[in-house]
N, C-alpha and C positions, 0 to 999 in steps of 0.2 A: 941165342933166339930159336924159341921152341917149337920143332917140328911139328904141323900138324897132325891130329892122330888120322890113324888108319882107320876107318868107321865098316861095318856091316852092316844087313840088316834083313830081318824078313817080308820079303813085298811081298804086297796080294798088286799081281804083275796086268788083274784083268778079271772082271765079275766072274765069281762064283769056281775061280781058277786057288790051287792047293797053293799055300806060301812058300817063297825061292827063297833061299838065302844067297845073298851078293852083297856087292860093295854099295857103298852112301855114299852120297858126300857129308865130310863132317862140316856144321854148321854152328859157326861162332857165335856168342850171347850177343844177343843187342839189349836197346836201356831195358831194366826192371828184367830180365833174362839170369838165368845162369844156364851154363852145361854138366850134365851129370853124366860119369860112365856107370853106366847100369851094371848091379852086382847079382840083381834079380826083378823078375817081371813079374803082373799078374793074370790070368786071361777073366775076361768079364764075358756074359750072353752077348754082348752087344757086339764081342766082336766074329763073332764066327754067327753070328745076326746077320753082320754086311757080307759076310763073305758067302753066307747060303741064300739069304734076300737080293745078294747083287744090287744091281742103281735105285731097288725100290730102297731102302735103306741109306739113310744117307747121301743124298744120290748128288750134293755137288763134288764128291770126293772125284779126282783126277788121277787116271790109272799112270804109273802106278802109284804104290802109295805102302804107308809104314802104317798101321794099328796100333792099336795099345792105350790105355790109360795108365797104366798101375807101374810105379817100377821106384824101386830103392837101391840107392850107390853112392857113387864119390864124389864131388861136385870137384869138377876141375878147370874149370873158368868161368868168371865172376863179367858181368858186363855193367856197362854206367849205368850209375844209379842204383846200386845193390851195394849193403850196409850188414845184412842179416848173415848172409853167408861169406866161407873164404876159403880157397882152395883145401880140397884134404877132409871140407865137415862130411860127415856120414848125413844124409837124407834119403826124405822121400817125399814123392811125389805128385802130384795129378798131371801127367799128359794130357796136353785139351789140342793136339791137332784133329781132333775127328770133328771137332766143331766149325760150325760152317762159320762161325765168324774169324778162326784161327786156317782151316784149313791146309796144314803145313804139314807133308812128312816129316820133315827135323823133329817135330813136337810131338810124335807119333813113339812109344814106348818100346816096340817092338824092334829094337835097334841095340849097337853097343854103346853110341854116346849118344843124350835126350834131351834137346831143348828143352826148360821149367821154366813158365815164369814163375818169378820166383814167391812171389803173396801165394802160393797154388803148393809151394813145399814146404816142409817142416823136419828141423834136424829131430837126430834120435837118437837113443843113449849106447854109448858102446856095447850094452848087456842086452841091446837088441839084434838079432840078425836080422840079414838084410832080406831074407829068403820070409819072415815072420812081418817086417815094417812094409812091404810088397803087397801083401793083401787089404792094405786100410783103404788106398786114394779114393776110388773112385766110389767105393760101400760109405764110407765117411763123405763124399762131396754129396752124393746122394741126398744120403739121410738128412747131411744140414740144410742141404737146400728146400726139400719137405718140412723140416720141421723149424728152421728159422725165418726162410726170406719170408719179406713182408706180406708175396703175395697169395701167399701157400700160410702154414700153420700158425706162424709171425708168435713161436714160441719164445718167452726169457731166454738169455743167453746162457752157457753153461760156464764155469767156476769152478774154480777149484776149493771154495768156499761156497758151494750154492745154496740159495736158501729156500724152504720147500712152499711152493706155491697153492698149496689144496688141491690140486687138479689133476686129473687121470687122463693117461694118453690112455688110446687105442695104439698098437704098433702090429698089424696081423701080417704075418711071416717073421717072427722073431732070432729064427736060427739062419735066416738066410742072410749074406755080404750086408746087405744094407741094412735089415735088422738088425744084426748084433753091432751095428755101430748106432744105429738111432738109438738102443736101451741103452747104451753108454750116455749117448749125450744130450736126452731128455733126463737121465737119471741125475746128471753133472747138471742141469739147467732147472733142481727141485721139481720135477714129475714127478709121481708115480707113474708105473709103468703098467699098464696088464697085455698079453702077447700073445699070440698062438704059437703052437708048432707040434712036430709029429709028438709022441709021449717020449721016448728017447734023448730028447732036447730038451725036457721039462729042467735039471738039475741045471744043465746051458745055462739057457737064457735066466734064469733065476741067479747064479753067480754075475751075468753083466750084472745085473742090477733089477730087472723085474719080479713085481710082486707078485703076480698072478701069471701062468702060464695054463691055456687050455688048447688041446686036442681040436686042431682044424679041421680031423676028418669027423669028429662026430657028429648024429645027425642035430644034436641039440645044442650044438655048439654057442648059435650068436643067440638061444637062451638063456645057456649058461651065463654067459657075459655080459648080458642084459641085466642080469641077476645080479651080477657081479658089480657094474656101475649104478646098483641103488645107492642111492644115500651118500652120491661120490658127484661130485662137476667135472664135468667132461672137458679135459683140452683140446679135442679132436680128436685124428684116426688118420694112419698113416698104412696107404693099405700096398702091400708088396706079394704078389702073386698071381697066379690064376683061381680068378674065383674071389679072391681080397676085398676090391670094389665095392661088388655086390653086398655081401658080407657087412662091411664095415655101415654102405648104408643102410643097412635093416638095422644096425646097433644104436649106428646116429638117431635117428628118427625117436628113439625110445631114449635117450638121454636129456639131461638137464647139460646147460650150457653152451662150450665152442660144438656146433655143428658141424664140422667140417670134412671133410677127406682129402687129402694130400696123395696124388695118385701113383706110386713111383714100378706100376705094371700096365704099359698099354694092351688092351683087346685083341689082341690079333697070336696064335698059338702058332710060332716058329720054328715048336718040336716037330710038325706037325710038316713043315715043307722038306724038301727037296733037295741037293746042291743044284745049282741052276734053276731056282725055280722060277716056275713063268707064272704068267699073265693069270694064267687062268686058277691057278693055286691059293695068289692073292684074291681074287675075286670070289672064291667060296667062302672063303670068311668076310665078305661086306656085310652081310648081311647081319653076322652077328655083330658085327663090330657099330652096325647105324642099329640095333637095339639097343647096345651099350651105348652109347650117347644120345639116342630118347633116354633112358633110365636117370641118365644123369641130369639133363632138364627137366625129367617131372615132377625128380625128389627134390631139386632145387626149387621150384613153381608154386610145389605143390607143399613141401612139407619144409623146406627152408633150410635145406641143406648145401652147403655150398661146397664146391670141389675147383682142383687143380691138376694139370697134370706137372711130374716131376721131370727136368731133365737134368742130372747130374752137373753140368756147364756151366748153369746161370752164374753162379755163387762167385767166377771168375772177374765179372763184370759190376761184383757189388758188395756190401761189406762184409758179407756171409764170412767170405774168405778170408781177412783181415780175422774177424770171430776166432774161426777155426784154428786154420792153418800159422798165425802168428801168435796170437791174443794165450788162444786154450792148449792148446796140443802140442805144443814141445814141454811145457812145464808138468802135463798128465801123464805126458808118455814117460818122463823123468824121475816123477815121483810117484809111477804105477799108478795113478787114479785113471785112464784109458787104457786098454789091454789092448794089440793087437789083434783084431779077432774077424773070422772065424782063423785056426791052424791051415795052414799052410800043407799044403799035398801038392810035398817036389816032385813033378812025373818025368824031371830031366836037367841034365846039365847044357847050356848051348842053346843057340837061335835055332837049331833045325827041331827041337823039341816044342817046338811054339805051337805047331798044328797040331802034333800030338797035342798036345795042349788044350787044342780051340774045341777038337773030337770028341776027350775026354772032358770036359766039362758041357758039353753039346747033351754028352750024355747024360747028366745030371749027377750034384755031389749034394751030402747033407750036413749041414752044421764045418765045412772045411772048402777053402779055395785052391785052385789049380795055379802052380807057381811054377816056372823054368828059372833053377837058377841061370847065370852068365858069366 
């Protein structure tokens, strides 16, 4: 009988506190779960947002807790009902411990061993480094939720041999983690993609499959994209980043076809919050939030534009997880049809570097994703 592995985690021990590296219990997999020995984890904005925002973010979480969504590593245990994976398999996975329905520290990525739901993991080829694989999961899941869920854009599903749909999708924020994945998924589903980014990333987003790229900071960008959509049928828009929803609404208003904006960024500027954010800091942003929500209502009622907020874990409870992590991604990665992107920015090795990674991600990175090797 093999001994129980010794686990260690980077714990968030209380609201606003820096992470502390301490021992953690090892959890054996339950039905339809696997346990992965993590070799690399990636940092997402929601990780430092939770730390900075305290109980205003993910208020259901009880301390101490293990955050983290993105991991890549080696399967060390397989639970009942799992036939896709065996011990020793190299995988990437979306750890969903922070989701309200899971709310389980064992399913956080920032530790040596993470419990993953089997249908939220994918095998990765031997040629794909763990550090590169780790950039994918949450960005991929969020993009997939916005593109394919029935109450979002409800696009056709991706495949190895996509049939052109004759429709064009706007992705505002194409060089972001979510945007980079969304471009590839949309192209693999048969859609033309028009996107925005900074000019230095034009070549990057076009390599991913975008047909046209526009400078999001240009004063004429909305008018320029409206012209680009002339004689095209809209598949809708995926809005990522500050100001993306407002611009996408204006563009969709002028387009023919699907007038739906999937919103992947909540309209609160967490960059302005200090660690230990007070209620007053949040209340200062309430007028902006109310104006934003009113704009959505006005556009829906008078201009026929529908919208929906995207949360990157909802696919775990619907068919989109099967479509992406089971049916599409394994083959697409193996055959090079799908690229693990953006590039990893490896900040260090060991759980002690995760706090460094949170701070670096909060400062902002462009066309890269902060990664910690383990």
